[in-house]
C-alpha positions in Angstrom: 103.7 87.4 84.0 106.0 84.7 83.1 107.6 82.3 85.5 110.3 83.7 86.6 108.4 86.6 87.3 105.8 84.4 89.4 109.0 82.9 91.2 110.4 86.3 91.9 107.3 87.5 93.3 106.9 84.4 95.6 110.0 84.9 97.1 110.0 88.5 97.7 106.6 88.0 99.7 108.1 84.8 101.6 111.4 85.8 102.0 112.5 82.4 100.2 115.9 81.9 98.9 114.7 79.0 96.2 111.4 77.2 95.8 111.6 73.2 96.6 110.1 70.8 98.8 110.0 69.7 102.4 113.7 68.4 103.3 114.9 65.9 105.8 118.5 66.4 104.5 120.7 68.3 107.2 121.9 71.9 106.3 119.6 71.8 103.5 117.5 74.9 103.1 114.8 73.5 100.5 112.4 76.2 100.8 108.6 75.6 100.1 105.6 77.6 99.5 103.5 77.7 102.9 100.7 75.2 102.4 97.4 76.0 103.9 97.3 75.1 107.6 95.0 72.3 108.8 92.0 72.7 111.0 93.8 74.1 114.5 92.1 71.3 116.7 93.3 68.9 114.1 97.0 70.1 113.8 98.4 67.4 116.4 99.5 70.3 118.9 98.1 70.2 122.4 101.3 71.8 124.2 103.4 75.2 122.9 106.7 75.4 125.3 108.2 78.7 124.3 112.0 79.5 125.9 113.8 82.8 125.5 117.0 83.4 125.8 119.2 86.2 125.8 121.1 88.6 123.5 123.0 87.0 120.9 122.3 87.7 117.1 122.1 85.3 114.4 125.9 85.3 112.7 127.4 85.6 116.0 126.1 82.3 117.1 124.4 80.5 113.8 126.3 82.0 111.4 128.0 78.8 110.5 125.0 76.7 109.9 124.6 75.1 106.2 121.8 76.5 104.3 121.6 79.3 106.1 122.0 83.0 105.4 124.8 83.7 107.8 128.1 85.3 107.7 131.2 84.9 110.0 134.8 85.1 109.5 135.8 87.2 106.5 133.7 90.7 107.5 135.6 93.5 108.5 134.4 97.0 110.2 135.7 100.3 110.9 136.1 101.9 114.2 136.1 105.5 115.6 139.8 106.1 114.6 139.1 104.2 110.9 141.0 101.2 112.0 139.8 98.0 110.4 139.0 95.2 112.4 138.2 91.5 111.4 135.2 89.5 112.7 136.8 86.7 114.8 136.3 83.2 116.7 135.8 83.7 120.3 135.8 80.0 121.0 137.2 77.1 120.0 140.0 77.8 117.7 140.2 81.5 118.3 140.2 83.0 121.6 138.8 80.4 123.9 136.4 82.8 125.6 132.8 81.8 126.5 131.8 84.5 128.8 133.6 87.7 127.4 135.1 88.4 130.7 136.7 92.2 130.9 134.9 93.0 127.9 132.0 95.7 127.9 128.5 94.2 127.3 127.7 95.5 123.7 125.2 98.1 123.4 122.2 96.8 122.6 120.0 99.6 123.2 117.2 101.7 121.0 119.8 104.3 120.4 122.7 101.9 120.2 121.0 99.5 117.7 120.4 102.2 115.2 123.8 103.7 115.2 125.0 99.7 114.3 121.9 99.7 111.9 123.7 102.9 109.9 121.1 103.2 107.6 120.9 99.7 106.4 124.7 99.2 106.0 124.3 97.1 109.4 128.4 98.4 109.7 128.1 100.4 112.6 129.1 97.6 115.2 132.4 99.6 116.6 130.9 103.2 116.3 130.4 105.7 119.1 127.2 105.0 120.4 127.6 101.3 119.8 130.6 99.7 120.5 133.8 101.5 120.5 135.8 100.6 123.4 136.6 97.0 122.3 135.9 94.3 119.4 133.7 91.4 121.8 130.7 92.7 119.5 132.1 91.3 116.1 133.2 88.0 117.5 131.2 85.0 116.9 130.9 81.2 117.9 131.1 78.1 115.8 129.3 74.9 115.8 132.1 72.8 118.1 131.4 76.0 120.8 127.4 75.6 121.3 127.1 71.8 122.7 123.4 71.7 122.6 122.3 74.2 119.4 125.6 72.9 117.8 123.8 69.4 117.3 120.4 70.7 117.5 120.5 73.4 114.7 121.3 71.0 112.0 118.7 68.5 112.9 115.9 70.3 113.5 114.2 73.6 111.6 116.1 77.0 112.5 114.3 80.2 111.0 117.3 82.7 109.4 114.6 85.5 108.7 113.7 85.6 112.6 114.0 89.1 114.1 113.6 90.4 117.3 110.4 92.5 117.3 111.8 95.5 118.2 115.2 97.3 118.0 115.3 98.2 121.1 116.9 95.9 124.5 115.8 92.9 126.7 112.4 94.4 128.2 111.0 96.0 125.5 111.3 92.6 123.5 110.2 90.3 126.5 107.1 92.8 126.3 106.7 91.9 122.9 106.6 88.2 123.5 104.1 88.5 125.8 102.2 91.3 124.5 102.5 91.8 121.0 103.5 95.5 122.0 105.8 97.5 124.4 105.2 100.2 126.7 108.4 100.9 126.9 111.6 101.5 124.9 114.1 100.5 127.7 114.7 98.5 130.4 112.5 100.2 133.5 110.1 98.7 136.1 107.1 100.4 135.7 104.4 98.3 136.1 102.3 97.4 133.2 99.0 97.2 132.3 99.3 95.9 128.7 96.9 92.6 128.0 98.9 89.6 127.0 98.9 86.4 125.8 98.2 85.0 129.0 94.9 86.8 129.1 93.7 85.4 125.9 94.8 81.8 126.8 92.6 82.3 130.5 89.6 83.8 128.3 88.9 80.5 126.2 90.1 78.2 129.5 93.3 77.3 128.3 95.9 75.7 130.6 99.3 77.9 130.9 102.1 78.4 133.2 105.0 80.4 133.4 108.1 78.9 134.6 111.2 80.4 135.8 114.2 80.1 137.7 115.2 83.2 139.7 113.8 86.4 138.3 110.3 86.5 137.0 109.5 88.5 133.9 105.8 88.3 134.7 106.1 90.4 138.0 106.5 93.4 135.7 102.6 93.3 135.7 102.2 93.3 139.3 100.7 90.1 141.1 98.3 89.6 138.5 99.9 86.5 136.9 101.4 84.8 140.6 99.0 82.3 140.2 100.4 80.8 137.3 104.4 81.2 138.0 106.1 78.5 138.7 109.7 77.4 139.6 111.3 75.6 136.6 111.5 72.2 138.6 107.9 72.2 138.3 108.0 72.6 134.5 110.8 69.2 134.7 108.1 67.7 136.8 105.1 68.3 134.4 107.0 67.1 131.7 107.7 63.7 133.4 104.0 63.0 134.2 102.7 64.1 131.3 101.1 67.5 132.6 102.5 70.2 130.4 99.7 72.8 130.0 98.5 74.1 126.2 101.0 77.0 126.8 104.0 77.0 128.3 106.7 80.2 128.7 110.4 79.2 130.5 112.9 82.2 131.5 116.3 81.0 132.2 118.7 82.0 135.3 118.9 85.9 134.7 120.9 86.8 137.6 124.6 87.2 138.4 125.1 87.8 134.3 128.1 90.3 135.5 130.0 87.7 137.4 129.5 85.1 134.6 127.5 82.9 136.4 124.1 83.1 134.8 122.5 80.7 132.1 120.8 82.8 130.1 123.7 83.4 127.5 123.5 87.2 128.1 127.0 88.6 128.7 128.9 87.8 130.7 126.9 84.5 131.3 129.3 80.9 130.4 127.0 80.1 126.9 128.1 76.4 128.0 125.5 77.1 130.9 123.0 78.0 128.9 123.6 75.0 126.2 123.1 72.8 129.1 119.7 74.3 130.1 118.7 74.1 126.5 119.4 70.8 126.4 117.9 69.5 129.8 114.7 71.4 128.5 114.8 69.4 125.4 115.6 66.3 127.0 112.6 66.8 129.4 110.3 67.7 126.4 111.4 64.9 124.0 111.3 61.6 126.9 107.7 63.1 127.8 104.5 61.6 127.5 103.4 65.1 126.0 106.3 64.5 123.4 104.0 63.7 120.3 101.8 66.6 120.7 104.5 69.2 121.9 106.1 72.3 120.1 109.3 73.8 121.4 110.1 76.8 120.2 113.6 78.3 121.1 114.3 82.2 120.5 116.4 85.1 121.6 114.7 88.2 122.8 117.2 90.7 121.1 121.0 90.6 119.4 122.9 91.8 122.6 124.7 94.2 120.3 126.6 91.5 118.6 127.2 92.0 114.8 124.7 91.0 112.2 124.7 91.3 108.4 121.1 91.4 107.7 118.9 94.8 107.8 116.2 94.5 110.0 112.7 95.5 108.1 109.8 97.8 109.2 106.9 96.5 110.8 104.0 99.2 110.6 101.7 100.1 111.9 103.7 100.7 115.5 100.6 100.3 118.4 99.4 103.4 119.6 101.1 102.7 123.0 104.1 101.6 121.5 104.9 105.1 119.6 103.7 106.8 122.4 106.6 105.4 124.5 108.9 106.4 122.0 109.3 103.9 118.9 108.5 106.2 116.0 109.9 103.8 113.1 108.7 100.5 113.8 111.9 99.4 112.8 112.6 95.4 114.4 115.6 94.6 115.6 118.9 92.2 114.0 118.1 88.8 113.5 118.4 86.3 116.2 118.5 82.2 116.6 115.0 80.9 116.2 114.9 76.7 116.4 111.5 74.5 116.1 111.8 71.5 117.8 108.7 68.7 117.2 107.3 65.7 115.8 105.9 68.3 113.2 109.3 69.8 112.7 111.0 69.7 109.8 114.6 68.2 110.2 117.6 69.6 109.0 115.6 72.6 107.7 116.4 76.3 107.4 113.0 78.3 107.3 113.2 81.5 104.9 110.2 83.4 105.9 110.0 86.3 108.0 109.4 86.3 111.5 109.6 87.6 114.9 108.5 87.1 118.5 104.7 88.1 117.4 105.0 85.0 114.9 105.3 82.8 118.3 102.1 84.4 119.2 100.6 84.1 116.1 101.1 80.4 116.1 99.4 80.1 119.8 96.2 82.4 118.9 95.5 80.2 115.5 96.2 76.8 117.6 93.8 78.2 120.7 91.4 80.3 118.7 92.4 83.5 120.3 91.9 87.0 119.1 94.8 89.0 118.4 96.5 91.6 120.7 97.6 94.5 118.6 97.8 94.8 115.0 101.3 93.5 115.2 100.7 89.6 115.8 97.5 90.1 113.5 99.6 90.9 110.6 102.5 88.5 111.8 103.8 85.4 109.8 102.5 82.3 111.5 105.1 80.3 112.9 103.4 77.2 112.4 103.9 77.4 108.7 107.7 76.0 109.1 105.6 72.8 110.4 105.1 69.7 108.3 101.7 68.3 109.6 101.3 65.4 107.1 104.8 63.4 108.2 105.1 63.3 112.1 108.2 61.9 113.3 108.4 61.3 117.0 112.2 60.1 116.6 114.5 62.5 118.9 117.8 61.6 120.0 119.8 62.6 123.1 122.5 65.2 122.8 125.8 64.6 124.8 126.3 68.5 125.8 129.2 69.1 128.3 128.2 69.7 132.0 130.1 70.8 135.2 131.6 73.9 134.2 133.2 75.7 137.2 134.7 79.1 136.4 135.4 81.9 138.9 133.7 84.8 138.4 134.1 87.7 135.9 136.2 90.6 137.3 134.8 94.1 137.0 134.5 95.0 133.1 134.8 99.0 133.8 131.3 99.3 133.1 128.5 98.7 135.8 126.4 95.6 135.5 123.1 95.9 134.1 120.7 96.0 136.9 117.0 95.3 135.5 117.4 91.5 136.9 118.4 92.4 140.0 115.6 94.8 140.5 113.2 92.7 138.8 113.9 89.9 141.6 113.4 92.9 144.4 110.3 93.6 143.0 109.0 90.0 142.5 110.1 89.3 146.1 108.0 92.1 147.1 104.7 91.0 145.3 105.6 87.4 146.6 106.8 85.4 143.8 108.9 82.7 145.7 112.6 82.7 144.8 113.8 79.1 144.5 
């Protein structure tokens, strides 16, 4: 095999654009062949924090990032009447719309995603069964629109080959993040009995906390995880006192999406509120006594019906419970933003390897010696491979992120609000989860 073929084989396997060393230059995607990981206990990682936001695709949110495989202006898509529509700026320099009030929440269902996927053409964004009523789904935000991500994404590690774990909506993907499989392909309130990463951590004696603002996703397992579920304010306090557990998951403010006053980035949330929330988490961690041994992962549950030009791959085998729930093809969802922030994170780096939500579980399992939950996390690429264990750097500057937005509630968009989180809050109340 000649040198070119060796490189081509490596690139195909790892999803790399080219081969090089690690980079400290902002906006550079100097890609490396992943090196063997250190022994987990010698990795320098004692705390892993995972923040999962809502419903934004990579192109839609981070397509502007230098060195990334992103596309924004210059694309066009046809609607059902064969009219052509161009992608367009939603924020500064464009519509100056940070919520999408009055527009229809784009389709991000199991069936709608397959219309958008269009057999790999990824051009069905405006077709019936997807989003035919307006062009919200092909709008995008640029760097100046994103108070936190606009500064953090060029400074830290971004994964531009990171996919939602299933081509389906919120609940299935959040189940994938906790359990490496889902027992449903739509949002439903059925109590789950799936084993989770929390069970594995408990069995290993690892400390763990799930922090939430209003609607605790863990209530979908009944009262099982009530004891590890804490208010978001407790996370901020644990950062201040250097008391972060080994593993933390944080969920944002989910309620009131329909009025635009949530902070999870799900339409019609004001994305500027989501940016403030992420910046608060970053600030709490970087100023914590735990900072030197912490890895922060920021990801998004799924694409939210917003356009992305990269066709998602298939991950097989599909866990049996997931297949029984209706996921027959194992298709991943479209790309979503994923940032890795840590003293071990490469600076100004775009990672090109294929990842999905189960890659986060793989990193947790590797670090704390946990057995996999399913075939999915067993076969996932380990997100820890984006880290640089040989050159830790605790420098982490503060970002100035505008705050204090006061926007009037959105008027009804003509479509009913997604009831899932309101229903979740009601169930959580019955189970004894506090409302903060």
